[in-house]
N, C-alpha and C positions, 0 to 999 in steps of 0.2 A: 535080638527085636523082640518086643512085647507080643504076647498072643493076643490075636486080633480078637479071640472072644474074651468078654470080659474087659474090654478097652474102650474108653471114651472114643465116639467116633464122630459126634454131631453135639451142636449146642443150638439153642433156640431162644430167642427172646419173644415173648408175648407182652404186648404193649396197648396202650390206648390211644397212642398217637405215632403211626408208623412214619410218615414222612418226618415230624420232629425227631423221634429216635435214629432213624437213618442218618440225619444230619448231625446229630450230637456224637454217633459213636465214630462216623467219618472224621470227625474233629479231633476226636480223643485218641483213638486207636489207629487212624490211618487207614481204615478199610476202603473198599469201594462197594456199590450197592448196584445191584441189577436183578430186574424182576425175574421169577422164576418160570414164569409162564405156565403155572398150574392152573387148569381149567376150574372156573367157579370159584376161586379165590385170589386174594392178592397176598403173595410170599416174596419176600424179599431175600436174596442170596448176598451175604457180607462175606468179601473175599480180601485175602492179603495177596497182593499179586496176582497170580493166576490160580492161587490154591482158595478153593470154597471152605470156608471156616465155620460159617454158623449162618442161620435162618431168622427172618424178622417177620411175625406175624401180629394181626390184630386179636388181643386177648377176647377168647370167645364168650358171648354173653351168658351161656348156661355157666361158665365157669367164673364169671364176674357176680353172677347171682347166689354163687355157693360161697361168695367171699374171697375169690381167687383176686390177686392184686398183680399188677406187672411184675414181670421177673422173669430170670434165664433157668433153663433146664438142660440137664445133659443127658445125652443119649449113648447107652452102653450096648455093644455088640453082643448079641445073642445068638447062636446057631438055630435055635427053635423059640421063637418069642413067645408062643402060647404055652411051650411048656417050661419055660422060665417065669413066666408070671405065676403058672399056677405053683411054682416052687416058692415064690415069693409070699404068696398067700398062705402056703401049707406052713411056713415057718414063721408065721405072726404079722406078715406084711399085709397090703392090701391092694388089689386091682381097681385103681380107678378107671381106666378104659381099656377093655380086653383087645386081643390082637385085631388090628385093623390094617388092611392092606392100602398103601398109597400107589396109585397105578403108576407103573414104569419107574417106580423110585426103591419101594419095598415095604416091609410090614413092621409096625412099632404097636407098643402097648405103654400105657401109662401106669405105673404102680409106686407104692411107697413102702418104706423098709418098716420094721416093728416100731418105731417111735415116731413114724408120719413124714419123714422127710421123702419128697418126691423125686423121682428119677424116671426117664424112659427106656425103654427096650427097643432095640431097633435090628432087624436084619435087611440090609440093601439089597437090591437086585443085582445081580453079577454084571460087572461092566466090561467093556472090550478090552479095557487095559488092565482090570484088576484095581487091587486099592492102590492109592497113590502112595510114593514113597515116604517114609517118616521125615520131618525136617529136625534138623538139629536144636537140643534142647536151647529154649531162651529165644527163637527166631521170631522177631518183632511180628505181631498181627495174628501170631497162633494163641492157643490156649497153653498155657504154662504149668498150672497147677490146679488140683481140684480138692475142697475142702469141706468135710462134714462138720457142722455143728450139731452133736447128737444131744438128747436129752441125757444119756448116759452112755460114754465112749465104748466101754468094754464091752456091753451087750450089743450095741450097734455095730462093732467090728467082728464080733463073732456071728452076725447076721450075715455080714457080706464076705465074710470068709467062707461061710456055707454055700451061699448062693453065687458067688462070683469066683472064689478061688483066690481071694486076694490074700496076700500074707504081711505079716509085720516087718517093717524096716526099721529105722532109728526111731527109738522114743526119746523125746526131748521134755525132761523137766521144767515145767514153768512156773515153780513156785505155788504161788495161791490159785493159780489157774489151771493148775493140775497137768497132765501128762498130755503133750502134742504127740499122737502116734500117727509116724508115716507108714503108708499102705504100700504094697508093690503088685504090679501086674508082670508075672513070668520074671521077676527078680529085678524088674525096674521099677524103682519109686515114682509113683504118678499123683501122690495126693498125701494130705493128713486127714485126721479125725480127732477131735477134742469135745468133751464135755463143755455144752455152751454156755457162755456167762449169762446173768442174768437179764441183761439188756437185750439179747436175743429172743424174741417172743417164741418162737417154736423151732424145732429141728428143721435145718434146711441144709442145702449145697450152696457153696459158694465157688465161682470160677474166676482164674485169675487170666488176663490178658497181657502178653508181653508187649511192652514198650522200649524203644530206644533208651529213655529217660524217665524215671519216675517222677521226679519233682517238676519237669517240665509239663509231664501228662497230667500232673494233678493240677496245674493250673490251668491246662485245657479245660479240664471238668468244670471248673470254678466259672470261668470264661464263657462255657456253653450253656451254663444255667444248672449243672448239676451241684453235688454237694460232696465234699470230703468228708467222711465218716470217722476215719481213724489213720493217721500216719501222716506225710510218709515216713516209714521206719525201716532200720536194717534188720533183715532175720537171719539165723545161721546160715553160713555159706556166702555171706556177702551180698547177696539180692537184697533189693530195697522194695517194698510194696506198700501199697494203699488203697484202702476200702472205700467204695463211693456209693452213691445214688445217683442215679440218672434222672433226668427232669420228670420222667412219668412215674418214678418211683421205684425202678428196678434196681437191686443191690447188685454190684459187680466188685471186682478188685483188679488191680494192674500190678505187674511185677517186671523188674528189670534192673539196670544198673541205677546210680542215683541220678545222673544227670547227664 
C-alpha cells in the first residue's frame, strides 16, 4: 500500500459556473454531487458511488484577478503542512497560500514547484474510521493517473523526489517528445512527468479520471459542450486516454478501456 504521506488524497475544480460544471462532470464521468454544507461558501462534493472523490467551488475573485483560470488542482498528504510548505520554498518553489485551517476538515496550503506548477498540501482531521480503503486500479469515477508537464522534466523530478520522496519507475522514450518518466510513491507508480510540448503554455498538473470506456466518454464530452484536445489514443499497457477541455475552460483527462 502506498505511503499515505506524499500521496494524492483529494482533487478540486475551481470554475466560473458551478452548476454547469457539476452537470457536465455528472454526464461525462458519472459522478453524483452533493453540497458539502460548508458555512459561508458553496462547495460541492463529487462522488463515485459512496466514495467522495473531488470538490467543486467557484474560482475566487482574487485568483481571477491574478490571471487564474478554471482548472483542477490536486492535494497531496503532508504530515506537517506548514513544514512541507517551507520545504517547497527552501528548494526553489513558492508558497501561494500559507497553511490554513478548514474547520472540522483539516489544514491545507497552496504551493508551486520550482518551475511554477501549482499543487496543494493537505492534512485531514482524523476521522472516526480512518482513511477509506484504496480502490482497485482503474475503478471508474476515481482518479487513475497524475501527470506533470514540466518546463524541464529532470530538475522537476529531482525537486519532487526531494520534497515528497517520490522515486523513478519506468522511463518511456517518446522520440522527439522526449522521455516520459513514471514516478512512484512507496513503490507504486502513481503518475508520470515529461518536459512539456510547446503548445502547453506553462508547467501544470493534469489529472486522469477513470471511465468504463474512453471513446463513449469522449463523445459525452462533446455532447455536453466540452472539447476533445487530444485522442482518444492507446498508451503503453493497453489503456486508452483522451485529454479534454470542459465548457468553462478546465483541462482534464479520461482513462480506461477503449469502449
